[in-house]
C-alpha positions in Angstrom: 95.5 90.6 73.4 94.9 87.1 72.9 91.4 85.5 74.3 93.5 82.2 74.6 95.8 83.6 77.0 93.0 85.2 78.8 91.5 82.0 79.3 94.6 80.1 80.4 95.1 83.2 82.9 91.6 82.6 84.0 92.1 78.8 84.2 94.9 79.3 86.5 92.9 81.7 89.2 90.3 79.0 89.1 92.8 76.3 90.1 94.4 78.5 92.6 90.8 79.2 94.3 90.0 75.5 94.2 92.8 74.4 95.8 92.9 77.0 98.4 90.5 77.2 101.5 91.0 80.7 102.2 90.4 81.8 98.8 87.0 80.0 98.7 86.3 81.2 102.5 86.8 84.8 101.9 84.2 84.9 99.2 81.4 84.4 101.6 82.6 84.4 105.2 83.9 88.0 105.8 80.8 89.5 103.7 78.4 87.6 105.8 80.2 88.3 109.2 79.7 92.0 108.6 76.4 91.9 107.5 75.2 89.9 110.5 77.1 92.5 112.7 75.4 95.5 110.9 72.1 93.6 110.5 71.5 93.3 114.2 72.9 96.8 114.9 70.3 98.1 112.5 67.3 96.0 113.9 68.6 97.6 117.4 68.5 101.2 116.2 65.4 100.9 114.0 63.3 99.5 117.2 65.0 102.0 119.7 65.0 105.2 117.7 62.3 104.3 114.7 64.6 105.2 111.9 63.4 103.4 108.8 66.4 104.5 106.9 68.8 102.8 108.9 68.7 99.7 106.7 70.0 101.5 103.6 72.8 103.1 105.8 74.0 100.0 107.2 72.9 96.8 105.4 73.1 98.7 102.1 76.6 100.3 102.9 77.9 97.0 104.1 76.8 95.0 100.8 78.2 97.8 98.9 81.5 98.1 100.4 82.1 94.5 100.7 81.6 94.3 96.8 84.0 97.2 96.5 86.6 95.6 98.8 86.2 92.1 97.2 87.1 93.7 93.8 90.0 95.8 94.8 91.6 92.8 97.1 90.9 90.1 94.5 93.0 92.0 91.9 96.0 92.6 94.2 95.8 89.1 95.8 95.7 87.1 92.5 98.9 88.8 91.5 100.3 88.3 95.0 99.9 84.7 94.4 102.5 84.2 91.8 105.0 86.2 94.1 104.0 84.0 96.9 104.6 80.8 95.0 107.6 82.3 93.3 106.2 82.0 90.1 106.2 85.7 88.6 109.4 85.3 86.7 107.5 82.0 84.6 104.5 83.8 84.1 106.3 87.1 82.4 108.6 84.5 80.4 105.2 83.7 78.7 103.9 86.4 75.8 101.2 87.4 78.2 100.6 91.0 78.2 100.1 93.8 80.7 96.3 94.4 79.3 95.8 90.5 79.4 96.8 90.4 83.0 94.7 93.3 84.2 91.7 91.7 82.2 91.8 88.4 83.5 92.1 89.5 87.1 89.3 92.2 86.5 87.0 89.3 85.0 87.8 86.9 87.9 87.3 89.5 90.7 83.9 90.2 89.3 82.6 86.6 89.3 83.7 86.2 93.0 82.5 89.7 94.0 78.9 88.9 92.2 78.6 85.7 94.0 79.4 87.3 97.2 76.9 90.3 96.3 74.2 88.0 95.5 74.5 85.8 98.9 74.5 88.8 100.8 71.5 90.4 99.0 69.5 87.2 99.7 70.5 86.9 103.4 69.6 90.8 103.6 66.3 90.0 102.1 65.3 86.7 104.2 66.6 87.7 107.6 66.5 91.5 107.6 63.5 92.0 105.0 65.7 94.4 103.4 65.7 94.5 99.6 68.7 96.0 97.9 66.8 96.2 94.8 64.0 98.5 96.0 65.8 101.5 94.5 65.8 100.1 91.0 68.5 101.4 88.7 68.3 105.0 90.5 70.2 103.4 93.3 72.0 100.3 91.7 73.3 102.2 88.8 76.0 103.8 91.4 77.7 100.0 91.4 79.1 101.0 88.1 81.7 103.7 89.3 82.2 101.5 92.6 83.4 98.7 90.1 85.9 101.4 88.3 87.2 102.6 91.3 87.9 99.3 93.1 89.9 98.6 89.9 91.5 101.6 90.1 92.5 100.8 93.5 93.4 97.1 92.9 95.6 98.1 90.0 97.3 100.9 91.8 98.5 98.4 94.7 99.3 95.9 92.2 101.6 98.5 90.5 103.5 99.2 94.2 103.8 95.4 94.4 105.5 95.1 90.9 107.7 98.5 91.8 108.6 97.3 95.6 107.8 93.3 95.6 106.1 92.0 98.6 107.3 94.2 101.6 104.4 96.3 100.2 101.8 93.7 100.1 99.9 95.3 103.0 98.6 97.8 100.7 96.3 95.3 99.5 94.3 95.0 102.5 94.9 98.6 104.2 94.0 101.0 101.0 90.3 100.3 101.6 90.7 100.6 105.3 92.5 104.0 104.9 89.3 105.5 102.3 86.5 104.0 104.3 86.1 106.7 106.9 86.0 109.2 104.2 83.5 107.4 102.1 80.4 107.8 104.0 79.5 104.1 103.6 77.5 104.0 106.9 76.6 108.0 107.6 75.7 110.9 105.5 78.5 113.2 104.7 77.4 116.0 106.7 78.2 114.0 109.9 82.1 114.0 109.0 84.3 117.3 110.2 84.7 119.8 107.5 88.6 119.0 106.7 87.2 115.2 106.2 84.6 116.5 103.9 86.9 118.2 101.9 88.8 114.8 101.4 85.6 113.0 100.8 85.0 115.2 98.0 88.0 113.9 96.1 86.7 110.2 96.3 84.2 108.6 94.4 83.0 106.5 97.1 81.6 109.2 98.8 79.3 110.3 95.7 78.4 106.5 95.4 77.4 106.1 98.7 75.2 109.2 98.9 73.8 108.8 95.5 73.2 105.2 96.2 71.0 106.1 99.4 69.1 108.9 97.3 68.4 106.5 94.7 67.1 104.1 97.4 64.4 106.7 98.3 63.5 107.0 94.8 65.6 110.0 93.6 68.6 109.7 91.2 71.1 112.0 91.5 72.9 113.1 88.1 75.3 115.4 90.1 76.3 112.3 92.4 76.6 109.8 89.4 78.4 112.2 87.0 81.0 113.1 89.6 81.3 109.6 90.9 81.9 108.3 87.3 84.4 111.2 86.6 86.5 110.5 89.6 86.7 106.6 89.1 87.4 106.9 85.5 90.3 109.4 86.4 91.6 107.1 89.2 91.4 104.1 87.2 93.4 105.8 83.9 96.0 106.9 86.5 96.1 103.6 88.1 96.6 101.6 84.9 99.5 103.9 83.8 101.1 103.1 87.4 100.3 99.4 87.1 101.7 99.0 83.3 104.7 101.2 84.0 105.8 99.3 87.1 105.3 96.1 85.1 107.5 97.3 82.6 110.1 98.8 85.1 110.2 95.2 86.5 110.7 93.7 83.3 113.6 95.9 82.3 115.3 95.8 85.5 114.8 92.2 86.0 113.3 92.6 89.2 110.9 89.7 88.6 113.8 87.2 88.8 114.0 87.6 92.5 110.9 86.0 92.9 
C-alpha cells in the first residue's frame, strides 16, 4: 500500500465530483429533502399526540440513515464512474492495489457523508430544535458500527459489479432500501411482525437504531452496541473478501477489458 497512489485516487474522485453536478448535488439535496419531509411529519405527530420521543425516531433516524446510505452508495458509485467512463481497464493497468482502492473510496465517502451529516444536524437544530448530540457518546457511539456496515454493503455491491458488470449496478442503490424495513429506523423493533423481527436480528442496523434511541434517552446499551459491532465487522470482512476475490477474478479472466 502506497500513500501517493491513495492520494492520486482521492484526487481523481475530487475532480470527478467537482466536474459532475449530480455528484455535488446529492451530498446535500436528498438528505435535506428527507429531513424536511420527516421533520414536518414529526412536528405534526408531536402536536397531535404529544409524543416527545418522535423526534428521535423520525429526525434522528433520518439523519443516521442518510449517513448510512451516503457512505454505502459512494463506494459503489465512485467505482462505477470508471465503468461508465470506460476507464476501469486503465485504472487496473496501473500498480494500484485492491486495498488502495478500498481505502481511497472509503476516505472520500467519509468526507462526503460528514458534510451531509453536519448540514442535516444543523438544519435539525435550527428549524426543529432537535439537537442530535443531546445523547452524547451513549448515542453517537452507534455511528461507528453504522460506518462499518455501510462500508461492508458498499464493498459487497462493488464486488458484484466487478463480477457481473454494470448490468448489476442497481444493487448500488437498492440494497439499502431492501434492509431499511428491517432496520427499525423510524419505529421500534416491536412494531414489526415476528418473522421480520427474526430477520432484523441478523442486521447490525437494527441494533444501531434501537441503541441510538436508548442512548439519546441517556441509557447506553452494551448489548446493542456489542451486537452491532460484531455483526458489522463480520459483514465487513465477508464483503471485503467478496470485493477482493471479484477483482482478482476480473483481472484473471480479462473481464475488465470489456470496459
